[in-house]
N, C-alpha and C positions, 0 to 999 in steps of 0.2 A: 194434351196440348191445349194452350192459353187460347181463351176468347179472341184475343188480338189477333193470334198466328191463323187460328181458323176462316176469320175476316178477309187478312189481307192474301190467306190462299185462295180463299173465293174469289175476291176483288181480281185475282192474279187470272183464273182461269175464266173467270167471265169477259177479261180485256183481251183474250186469245181463244175462242174454241179449238181453230183451227192448229195445227202446225207450223210452226216445228217447236210450238211453246207446250203442247199437252203433254208435256214431261213432267211439268210443273208442279202440277198437279202430286207427283210421286209422295214427295214427302208431306203431304197435310194427309192424302189418304191411310199412310202409313200411322201418321202418328193417333190417326182416330180410331184404328182398329185394337179389339178388347184385350186390355192387360191384365193378368201376363197370359191370358187364353190362345193370345195369338202365337205367343213364343214357346206355349209349351209344346213337347217334340210332337211328329205329328207320324203316327204310326199310319200307311198307307204304301201303295204299292203303283210304280210308271207303268204308264200305256205299255203292252202287249208288244207294240214297233217301236220302243223307242232304242234308239241305239246308245249303246256302251261302248268307250273307246278307251284306248291310250296311247301315248302321243312318242316321239320324238324329232328331231331336228339332224339333219345331216351332217354340221359341222361337228356338232356335240357328240355324235357316237360311232360313226363311222370309223374315221380313223387312214389309216391308208392315203395319207393323202397327194403321196406324190407316183400311186401303186398302178400300173398297168392303164398308164397313159393320161391319168388326171392330171388336168393343169391345176394351179397354183388359184386360189380364192382371194379375196381381202383380207379375210380371216388369219389366211397362212401367212402373207405379208403384215399384219396389226400382230399378231400377237410373236413378231420377233423386234417390234420396234419398241422404244421407248424403254420404260423400266417393267414391261412384265416378263415373267419369272415361268411361264408355261405356255403351252401352245394343245392343241386338238390335233397332233399329228396322229396321235393312236386312239386319243376318245377311249372309249370303252368297246372298240375296235368291231362295231356290227358288221363290216365290211367281211371280214373274216369268221364271223359267227352269227350266220344267217340262222342256222341249226337252232343256237342257243335261246336268239329272241323270238324263233317261233315257238319253242319249247316255253318260255316266258309267256306267250301271246295265248296259249293256247290254253296254260296252266289258270292265267285270269279269270278265261270266260269271256272275256270281250266280244262282240259285233263285229268290228270296225277298230281299224291301227291307220293312227296319221303320222305317217312319215313326210320328208321331205325330199326332194331329187336334189341332190348336187349338181348345180349347173355349168361347173369344170369339169365334172366327171365325163359328160356326155356331149358338152362343146369346152375342150381344153380350153381357147380363148375366146371363149364367148359366144360364136356365132357358129352357123351350121358347117361353115368349110371345113372344121377342125372336128367333124365327127368322132367320138371313138365308139365304137362298137362294143370294145369288152367293159365301157360302163355302163351302157345301156343295157344290156345282159345283166349284169348284176341286179339293176330296179326290174328286168323282168323274171327273172329268178323267183327276190322275193315277193314279187306279185302272186307270182303261179304258185309260191308257196303258201300264201295268205289265203287264197281260194283253196288248195288242200283239206284246211283245217277249218275252211266256212267262214271267215273271217273278210269281210268289205275292204279293201285299200280307200285311205282318205289321200289323198296327195297334194301336196302344197309343192310349188311351183319354184317359188323364189323363199327361203327361210334366211337372207340376210348375207347371204354367201355369195356376193356376185363376183364373176370370174376376172381377175385382178388384171386380165389383158383389158378389158374394157374400162374399167378405173384409169388404167395408164394413160389409154391411146382416146378415150371419148370424158373423164370425169366423172365417168359413173353415174347414178341417175338424175347427176343435176344439167345431163344434156339429153334435150328432147328428144334423140334422136335414139334415146332407149327404148322410147315406146314403141319403133316397127322393130327393134332386137329383140325385145320381149317378147312381142308378139309370134316373129318368127322361131323363138324358143318354144313358146308354149303350141305352137302346132305341132311342130316335131316329136312333143310330148302327147297331146291329144294324139295324134298319129297314131303312135307308138305303141301307147297303155291305156289308150280311152275306152278301149272294146271292157277292159275287166274294170274300169274304173268308173263309182258314180257319182263321186264327189270330190268336186276340184277346189283348193284353195291357192288363189294366187300370189299373194304376196302375203307375206305373217307380219303383222304388227307393222305399219308404213309409219307409226307414230315413233316407235323407238329408230328405225329406218332413218327417217328424216330426221328428226329431233336431236338424236345421239349419235349417226352416222356422220347427221354432215351440219353441226349444230355445234353440238354440246364436246363432241370427238371422245365419248366414252365407249364406244362401239366402232365396229371396223366399217368404215376406211379411215375414221380416225380425224376427222375436217370439222375444224372448228375457230375460222376464220370470220367467216361472212355469215353475222347473224340474221341474214334476210334469206340465205342458201337453202333454209329446211323447210321453210314455202315453197319454194322454187320445187325442191326434192318431190316434195308432197303434189303437188302437183301434177306433175310428171310422172310420179307411179299411180294415179286415179288415172290416167290419161291408158297408161300403158295396162292396168286392171281391165279400164272399157274396152282397148283394142281385142286384149283375147277372149273376153265375154261374148263379144259380139264376133268375133272369130267362131268361137266353140258353137254359139246359138247356131249359126246360117250353116255352118260346113258340117258339123259334129251331134248335135243335138238329136237330129233328125233319128240317128241310125244307135246313137251309144245311150240314149236318153239319162243324160247324166245331169248334174248341177254344179253348178261354179258360185264363189264367192270369196271373198277378202277377208282376212281373219283382223281383227279390230280390238284393239287392245283398251281396254277401262280401267279404272280405279271408281271406287264408289266415293261420294262427298255429300256432307251434312252440315248443317247451317250453324254456326256459331251462336245466333240468338235467332229467335224466331219475330224477325221480321221481312217484310216481303223483299229489302234489300239483301238482306243473305240468301232469300231464295233465289233471286236471279243470278247472285255470283254462283252458288252452287252449280243453276242451270247453266253458267256461261264456262266454270271450269269444265263440265263434262263436253261442253260444246268444244271447248280448245285442245281437247284428249281425243273423245271418242268422235260427235260430232263433226269436227274437221273433215272425218271420213268418211261419216256414214251419213252425214247432211244430204252430200252430193250422188250419194249411192242410191239411199230410199228414200226422199225426199223430191228435191228439187235440183238437182245437179249443179246445185252452189256452196258455197260454203256458210256457215251458221252467220246470221247477223251480227252477234256477237264478236266472232272474231274478224269481220267486216268493220264494225264499228274501232275496235281497239286496235288494230292492224292497220287499219289505211289499203297505203299503197303499197305498203311491206305484203298484202296477199296479194299474188295473183289473181287475173281476171279471165273468168272464161267466156266465150263467145258465144251467144246462142246454138249454134250447131254442137259447139264443145259441150254445152248442160246437156243436152239431148242425148249426146253420145253418150255421157258418163251417167246421165238419170235412169235407176232401173236396174243397172248392171251387177246383178245380183239374187240369186236364186233361193237366197236364206241369209239370216244372220248369222256369221262367223264371230264368239266372244271368246275374247279371252279373257281374264280376269285372275288377279292374284296379288300379292304386294310384292311381290317382284317384278312387275310387270311395267308401271311406268315410273311412278314419283321416287320412286328409292334410285333413282338413276339421276334425279334434276333436285333444284332446289324446291322452294316453297311455292314460287311465283303462279304456277296456275291453280294453285288452292283458293287463291282469292282473299285471302283472311278468312278462307272455313277450315273445316277439318276432313283429316281425310276417315275414312271405316272401310271397313272391309265387309260389305253386306250384299254377294251374289244375288238374291231375292231383290232387295230394291233396285238393284242395277237392270234386271232382267225386267222389273215392272216398268222403270222406268221407258228400256229401250222400246216396250209393246207401246205404248204410251205416244212416247216422240216419233215412230217410226212407224204406225200402222199396222201394227199388230203382224212383225213377219213372223215367220216358222225360225225359231231360233236356236242351232247347236252350240253347245260350250266346246270349243274346238282346243280350250285349254286352261288349266283351273290347279292350280298349286299353290300350298304355303310353306314354303319351307326359308328356314333362316339358320339351321343345324349343318353339323356334318357328321352326323349320328351313321352307326353302321347298321344291321339287321333290323335292330329294335329301335322303331320311331312312334313312341307314344304322341308324341305331340303333332305329327304330323296326319297319324291317322282319323285324331279326332275333329283335325285342321278339315283333313278330307270328308270326315260324316258330318261334318258342318255343314260343306259346299253342297252337298248332294241333298241334304235336308231341306235346303235351301231352295234347290233347284225344285223339289216336289211339291214344299209349299207353293211356289211359285205355278205350278201344274194345277195342282189339287184347288188350293185356295183363290188363286187371283187368277185363273183362266189366261196362263200367259201359256203359249205355245212353243215349250223349247222341248225338242226333239232327237237332242242327244246331249251325252255328257263326254266329256273327252279327261279322264287322269293323267297329269303331269309328272315324271313322264315315266316311261320302259324301265329304264336302266339309271343308273349313274352316269355323267358324263361329263365334258367339259362346259362351264357354265359360263359361259361369254366372258363380261369382263370382272367375275369373279374369278375365273378358271376351276381349281376343283377345290376352291374354300369352300362350298356345299352341295351337297348331295340330294337330288330331286327325286333320284329314282324309285320306283317301288322296288326295284330288283336293286340290290348291292352290287356293286362290282370290286373286285380285288384287281386292282389295278397294278398288284405288285406280280400276280401269277401269270403265268405266257398265255394262255388261252383265255385271261378275262374271266375268271370264273365267274359265275351270277347267281346270289342267293337270295328269296323273295324277302323283302320285310316285313314287318307286321304290318304295314299298312297295306302290303298286296293281300296278305292275306285277306283283311279286314275287305277289300274292293273286291275280293273274288269273292264273296260271301255275300254284300250285296247285290253284286250282280246277278246272283245263284237264286237269290229271290225275289231282283226284278226288285229292289227297295225295301222298306221295312212292314212285313205283313204285321197287322196287329196279332198278339197274342192273348191266350185266356187273359193270361196275368197283367194284361195294361187296359182292360177293360173294367169300368167301375162297378166297385161290388152291389149286391141288394141283399138287406138284412138287417137285423136289426141287435142290440146290444140285452144281455140278461139284464132284469128288470133291477138289481142290487146293484146295478154298472156304478162307478163311481163317477160322476161328469164335475169335473175341477177347473182351477185357474188358480194361477201362483203367480206369486210377488214373491224378490229377492226381501223385500222387508217390507214392513206396514210404519206408516206415519202414526208415530209416535207424540200426545199428546201430555208430558207430565204435570202440567196444571189444570184442574177440574176448569172448562168456560162458564160454565151456569153456575151463576149465584157468583160468579169471580168478581162481577163488575162493581164498583161502590157507587159508580158516580150517579145523579139524578139527574131525572130530564124533564124536560115542557111535552108534552104533547099536546100539539096543535091541532086540536080535533075539529076546531072551526074553521081551519084553511086548508093545508095539503095533509093532514096527518102525521106531516112530520117529527120526528123525536131531537130536542133540543138539548141538547148537553147543558148545564147550570154550571158556573163556574164556580168552587167555591163550596161545593155541598156534597156531601157526602150520605150513604145510605147507614144504616148502623152493619156491624158486624153482623153476618147470619152465622150461630153455633151449632152444625149441624155436619153429621158426618156424613162422608163423602160416596157419592153414589156413583155405579154404572153411569148410569145415564146422563151424569153432571158433563160426559167428557164427549163434544160434538163430534170431534173427529173419528171416535169411535163408530158412532151412527152413520157418517158420513160413507165412510169404508163400508159398515155391510151393509148400505144400503146398495152399494156399486158391486155387488152380484151378479151373475150374467143368468140365472136360474140353474147354476150349478150347485150342487149339493156337498161339494167341499172346498174348500179355500185353503190353501199351499204357503205358508209363510216361515221365515226366519225370525229367531231372537237374537237380539245384540247381547253377545257372552261377554265380553269387554264391559257395555253397561249394565249389564245386571249385577254382574259381579266385579267392579273396580280394583278391587282390592285383588282378586284371585280366591279370597277364602269364601266359601257358604255362609261363613257365621256372620256376614258383613254383607250382606244384598242393597241393592237398590231398591227399598221397599216400592217406593212409589212407582216405578219403571216396573216392577212385580206384577204391584197392583192392577196395573193399566193393561199387562199382557194379559193379567186371570179374566180381568173385564172382556176385553176383547174375543176373546175364547167364551165368554160365557154367553156373551150376545150372538154371538155366530152360531152358536147350540140351538138359542131362543128364536133365531130365524130359520130353524132346519139346516143351517149348514155346520156341515162336519169340517172342524178346524183341524190339519195336518201342518205339525209344529218342525220345524227343523232346530236345534240346538244348535250347530255352528254352519254358518255357511260361508265357503272359502270363497275370495277375492283375492285376486290378485294386486290392488292397489293398498290394503293392509289384509294385518295378519286375523283382526275380528279376537285375538286373544286380549285375555285382560294385563296391563302395562308389565305387573312385573312378571309376568310369566312371558310375555311377548321377551323382555330384555333381558330375558334370562334365557335364552338360545332358544323358546318358541316352540315346537313341538319337539325338535331332540333333547330337550329338556326332561329326565327319565320322572319327574316328579308331575309332566303334566297330563297324561293317560288319567291317573288318580284324580289330580284336580278335576278333569274334565268328566269323569264320573260322579263326582261330588257337585259339581254342578248340575247334572244331568238328576241325579235325584232330588234336590232343590225344584228343577220345575217337576218334575214326574209329581211330587208332593204339592205345589202350590196351583197347578193346571193339569193334573190328570184328572179331575172328576169333569171334567170338558173335552178333554184331549184325549181322543182312543186311538191315532196314527199320530208315531213322531216319526221323524228323521233326525239320529245321531250327527251325520256328518251328509251335507249338501254338495257333490261333486271332489271329492279330496282328492279324484284321479286325475287331476291338473298337471298338465307337461313342466309346472317350474316347481312341481312340488317334490321332495326329493325322494329315491328309494327308502333312505334312512327316515325322512321324515312321514312317508306313510307307513313304513312298516310300526310307527310310532301311535299311527293315527286308527291302523287296526287293534292295535292292544285298547285306544283310547274309546273306542267303538266296541267294543267287545265286553268291556267294565261296563259299560253302558248300560247295553241291551243286557248285562247278567245280573246287574241293578236291579233293572225294573222285572224284570225276569222270577227273581227270588223274593224280591218286597215289595212290589206293587201290582203286579198282575194279575194276582188272586182277587182283588178289592176293585180294581180300574178297570181289568178285563181291555186292555188296548192291544195293540202289537207295536216292533218298535223295527225298524232299519236302516239302510243307510241307501242315499240316492248314490246312483255314478252316472257318471258323463258319458254318454255312449251315442257317438257319431259311427255311421257306419264306415265300412272302409270297404270298396267293392276292388276286386285285381285291376289293373288299367286294361288286361288284355284277358276278356272274359273268355277265349278261343286256348289260351296256351294256359298249362299247367304250371308256367313256368313264373307266374306271378301270386295262382294262390299262396304257396310258400312267404312269400312278403306281409300278404296281406293278412294271414292268420297268424304272424309275426306281429305286426301291429294290434291285435284286436289283444294279443295275451299282453303285450306292453300296456296299453291302454284300459282294458278295462278290465280282463284277466286277472291283470297284476292284484287288485283290492277283493276282485270277486269270486276266486279261487278260494282262498285262504276261508274267506266266509259259506260260502255257498259252496264248497266242494271238497280239495282233499284235504284244509286245513295247512296249507302250501303253495308259493308262488306257482307258475303251472310252469309242465316239464321244458316247456319249450321256452319260456323262461330263463329259467335257470341255467340249459344248458347252453344259452345263447351269452350271458353276462354272471360271470362266474362271482361276482364280488357283491352282489346282496345278500338284505340280511338275513341271516338265518334264525327261524323260528326252534326253539327248546320245546320239549314236549308237552310241558306246562304252559307252555304259549298257543302252541297248537289246538290243543284241549279248550285253553280257553277262548280261541277267534272261532272256530269251526264249528260250525250251526248257528250261529246269533245272527239269528233275522227270522221275520214272519213273513216276509213277501219279499220281491227284487224288485226295485223304483231305477227309473231311469231319467238320467233328461236326455234327451235327442232333440237335435237341429237340423244337421245333413250330414251328407255325407261326401267321402274324400274316394279319389281313384290313388291308388299305392302301384308300385311298379319296380323291379330290381334293376331295370336298364336306368343307366345313369344319361341324361340328357339338359343342353345347356334352357335358361330362364325359368325352370324349376325348382323345388325346394326340394333338396336331397339331405337324408338324415343320416351322416356318416355311419353312427353308432347302430342303425338299425339295417345300414343298408340299401335304404329303399328312397325311393323318390314318391312325390307327393305333387301329384295333380290333380287338374279339372276335365271332365269333359265341355266342351264348348261349345257344346248345343241343351245346355243346361240351362236355366232361366236362376241368374246371380242377382243375389240381393242383402250384404255383398256376396253372403256365403250361399254354395251353389243349394236351390231347393230339388228334392229328389224326393216324391215321396215313397216308393219303392223302397228306400233307406232304409226306413221305419220299419215294416213288414222283414227285411232282411234280420236287422237287429233283434226285433221278435224271437224270432225263431233260433237266431243263435243263441240266446238265451234260453231257448225250450229245449233245442239240443243238447246244451252242456249242464243243465241245470234240470233236468228233466220237467215235471208240472209245478216249477214253483210258483206261485201266484207274483203277477205283474202289473205294475203299476207305470205307466207314462206322466212321470211327475212333473217334467216341463218339456212344454213342444212349440215352439213358435218362430216368427220369422221379422226381423225387423224392416222396417221401410218409414220413410219420410213423417215423424211424426205429424206435419201438418197435412199428410193426407187424411184426411176423415172418412172419405171415401177409400178406400184402404184395399182396393180389388186384389191387389198382392196376397195379402193375410185371410181374405175371404180363399182365394185359390187354395193356398195352403192348407188352412184347417181344414177345409171339403178336403182335400186329397189325403191328407196325412191321416185323418180319420177313418176315411175311407182303405186305406191299406190298412190299417190298426182292426178295420172290421174284417178284409181278408186273412189276417194271423188268428183270429179269432175265431170266424165260421170255418174258413177252406185248411188251415195249418191245424188245428186247434190247440193255439195257444192259448194259457191259463192266465188270459187279460182280464184285470180286475178293476181298471180305473183310467181315466186321460185328461191329462191335464193344461189345458191350454195358458202357455206362457204368453203376456202378463194381463196383470189387472188394467195396469194404467201407467201414462207416459212419464208421469211425475214419477213415479218410484223408478220404472223401467224402462227408460229411454227409448223410443224407438219401436220396441215391443208391445207397447199396451191396445187393450180392447178399446178403452178409452181414451181420450186426449182431454188436452186443456188448453183453454186459451183467457189467460189471466185466472179470473174465477169461474170460467163457465167450465163445466164440465160437460164433454161433446162423445154421443154415444159414434163410435163408429158403425159402418156396415157389419165388418166383422163379428163385431159384437152379437147383431142380430141374426145374423146367421149361422154362427157358433148354439145361441139359444134356438133357433128352430131345429139343429141338429138335435140337441138335448131334448127339445121335447119329443122328438118322435124319437128317442132313442135310438139313432143311427140313420138309415137309408131304408126304409120299408119298401117292400115291395106292393106296386102301383094295384089296388083294387086286393090286397089282400088284407085277411081281421085285422082289426086292431090289436096289437101285444096287450095283453090283461097283466095287468101291475097289481098288488095291493096300494091302498091309498097311502103316501108317507105321514108320518108317526106326525101330529099338532103337537104345538110347543105347550110347555106346560103350564095350566090354567092359572097358577096363582105367580105366573113368574111377570115381570114389568117389560113390555116389549116397548121398544124405542117408536113413538111415532111423532110426526110434524104437529105438534099441538102447542101455540102460545101459549104462555103463562103470564097473565097479567094481575098483577097490584095496585093497587091505589092510595097514596098520600096525601093529605089534605093539609093544605098550610093555612094559618086562617093571621091577616096581617091587616090594620088598615084599612078592615074593613072591605078586605077584596081578599073572595075566599077562591084559591088558585088548586085547582084537581092536578095534579103530577101522577102520571101512569106510568108506573116501573112496570118494565117490560121485561120479561125475562123469557129467549125463544132459542130456539134450536136455525143457526145458522144453516140455511140450505143453501144447496146452486142449482141452477137453471141446466137445464140436461136437453138437450137437441139431437136428434139420432138424424143418422145418416143410412138411406137405402141406395 
C-alpha cells in the first residue's frame, strides 16, 4: 500500500472511530498484511461446533406447483409472462423426492440443511384462513427425516415466492399491510415447526426482492414503473422482519430456544484508486446493498447516512418508535455472498465507479468491524456461471476458495464465523436464468421420471472438507529442515549475458584535463588525442565482464546461453565471429577465477527468434536435414575454444516448447545426440566435463486428486510435454508408449538413430516455474486442448504472478524424474517467479525461492531424489525482465531483498536444524595464484605538456566503470 493510501486510511479512521464507518479500515488493513504470506493457503481446521450446511429454495426445487392444494405464487405467474421460456413447475421435484434429497444430504455429511417454506403451499392465498394441511405435513415430514439423520433444519420463511393472491389483492410488499400478514404467517410456522427448528431466516435477500422484484422487474413480480418503489418495499420488508422477530422473542424463544435473522446478500468492492474518495465510494457501495438492511438491524435502526445523503426524500423515514422496533432484531448475521447474488442483476451504478471483486474474507471482516462483531452464519455461497454435468472443477475450486477464506477469517482475522452453507443441494430452476446454469452439488437429470440425482465432483470435495472439518495440516505441508551435501551446486541462471564486442579499457583516445585544484573533475580537451596503444587485448579490458562476474549471489555456478547465430553467422564454423568467441572465452575464464563454475548452453529456444544462423534459418531451420550436423560442428567449436573453463554444457535449453513441432523436436534430438557424442568421443578425456540438455518441466496435477479419471490425462500431458524429449534420451530410445499410441503420426526412429540418441546424457536438467491442473472434463472459460482431450485450469487458492506459485509442484516433478529414470543426477537449472521490476523489496520472490528450495530439500532428504544442484532464475532484470535478483534504475544496480535471502540459504547450504552441529565441508579451492583477478583499481597515467612557459599536467585516467549498489532487506 502506498504511503498516501495509508495516510488517508488513517485519517478516515481517525475522523470516525465509532460505527457505522468502522468498516472503512478494512481496505487499509488488508493492504498492510504481509504479501504473499497472507495469500498462502492456510492449513487448519474449523471450530468443533462449526455448522456445515447446504441449502435450497422452495420454488427452485420443489415442483408440484399445483399439487395437494398449493396456491399459485408470484413466480408461477411471472414465469408465464413476457418472453420467459421455462418455469419451476417441476424444478428438481423435491416434493416427490424427499428420500433422494435426504440421501444426498446424508452423503455430504452436513450438520445443517437450509430450506425454505413455500408460503402458498401452507396458505394458498397467503392468509391463515386458506390453511392447507397437506402442504404443512410435507414440511413436517422433511424436518422429521432430517432429524432422523441428525441434521438440523435452518428454515427460511420467505424466499421470494409470495402467494400470488397477496400480490394481486394488496400489491404485495409495496403494501404496509404485509407487515401484519407476514407476522401471522410467521406465527403459524413458529408454532407448527418451531420445536424442531433452532435457526430461522425470515426473509432471504431483501435487496433482490425490493430492487429487482419491484424496481428493475428482473425477478417476480416483475414490477418496474416506479423508481422509488424499491425503497418503500425495503421499508416494509424490514418492518415485517422486525415484527416476526419480536413475536418469536416474546412468545416462542423462551420455550424453543431458537435464533432468528434476515439473510442479507452482498458483493465485495475494492477502490479503483488509492484515495480517500475511492474508499468512501466503496463504503457507500456496500451501504447501498448490504447496509440498506444491515444497519437498521445491527446498528441504530436507521438507514446508512450515505443512502440518506444520496437518495434524500426518496428513502422512507423510520419514526423513533419504528427505529427501536427494528434495531437489534437479528440474533446472528446471516450472509449470502457470490457472483450471482447482486451486481449481475443490475448495471454498474451501485459500484460508484469502483471495482467489484469476489472476496468473502474481506467482506466478513468488514461486517465484523462495521456491526460490532456479530456471529456470522454464511447461509448461501456459490460461484456458478456454467452448465456442467457431474464434473465441475471450476466450481469445486471456487468452493475451496470460499471455504479457505472463511477459515482465514476465523483463524487470522478473529471474525466469529459460526457456519458455512454451500449452495445449492441440487440443480433446479435458477430464477431469471431459468435452467441456463446449474448450481447444485448434485446433478439432476431433468429428463428422467424420478429426477435422478448424481453427486458432482464439488459434492465429493465438500464432503471431504466436512469430514476433515477443514484443511488439517499434513506432514508434507510443513517446512523441512536439513542441508544439502557439501558439493551441492548453487547457481543462478540468465538467458543471456551482456556482450561487449570492443574492449572499453585503453580504447578511449581522448585527453582530459584533471582539475585537481578545484573539484577533481576530468575535463575533455577537444582536438587532442592520445597516441594509439599497441598491445594485445586482455580479458580485463572488458568492463562488462567484471561487472557481470561481480553480480553474483554467493553462488558457485552461473548458467548462461551463447548466441549461435552471432557466433557462427554464416553457419560455417570455419568462419566464426572471433571477437565474440574471445569475449565468451574471457567471460568463462573470469568466472572460474572468481570460483564460479560456468554452465553454458549452446542453443536457447526462444519464441521470438530461432537463434539459428541466418542461412540455416532461411533454409527451413530445424527441419533442414543439415541442421543437426551443423549444430554438432558448432558444439565442437565451443568445446574446443571454451572447454578448458567449462565443465557443464547444455546442448539445447527448453527445446520442448509447445510451439516446436514434433518433426522439429525429432531433429533437435538428433542434434543433441551428435553434440553429446562429439564431446564424449573427442573432448571428455581431456576436459572431463559433462553434457546434457535442459527440459522445461512444469508440474501437471490432476484437477480431481480424489478421482482416477484425471490421473490418466495428467500422465498424458507429462508424456507429451516432458517425456516427448526425455524418453528417447533417458529411457527407451523412443517416444513414450502412451504418446505413440495416442498420436500415430509421430516421427519414427530408425535403429541407427535410436542408438545414437539413447543414453546421451550425464545428468537431467530441468527448468521448473509453476504447476497447472488438468482434467478430462470440458468446461467453459478454461483452455481445452482438443488434441490431448484435456482442459487446463488452476486452483483459485493459488498465489498468481502471473503464473501460479505452487512450491510442492517442484517436489512432485523431481519425484517424477526419479520414478521414470531411476537415480539420474538432477539439476534444477532455472526456477524463478515474475514480479514487478520496480519492487526491490520483492517479497513474492523471497517467498517463492524459500518455499521452492524447501520443497527441493524434501525431495532430496525425504524422497531420495539424486538432486545435485539448484539454479535461481534470473540474475538481473536487464537481461530477464521481471525475474531478476538484481534490479536496475538508470545506471544504478539494485540488490533486491530476494538476493540477500537466497544468499543466506546458500551460506547455510539449506535450512539447518536449530542447535545442530555445523556442517563440516572442505574449504573451496582458491583461484590459481598466477591468474589476474579483476579488481576495482584505477590506473593513472600523466602526460606533461610545456608551452609558453606554462606547465600543464594532464592526468590520463583509465578505470573500470563501477555501478553503485543498494541492498533492500
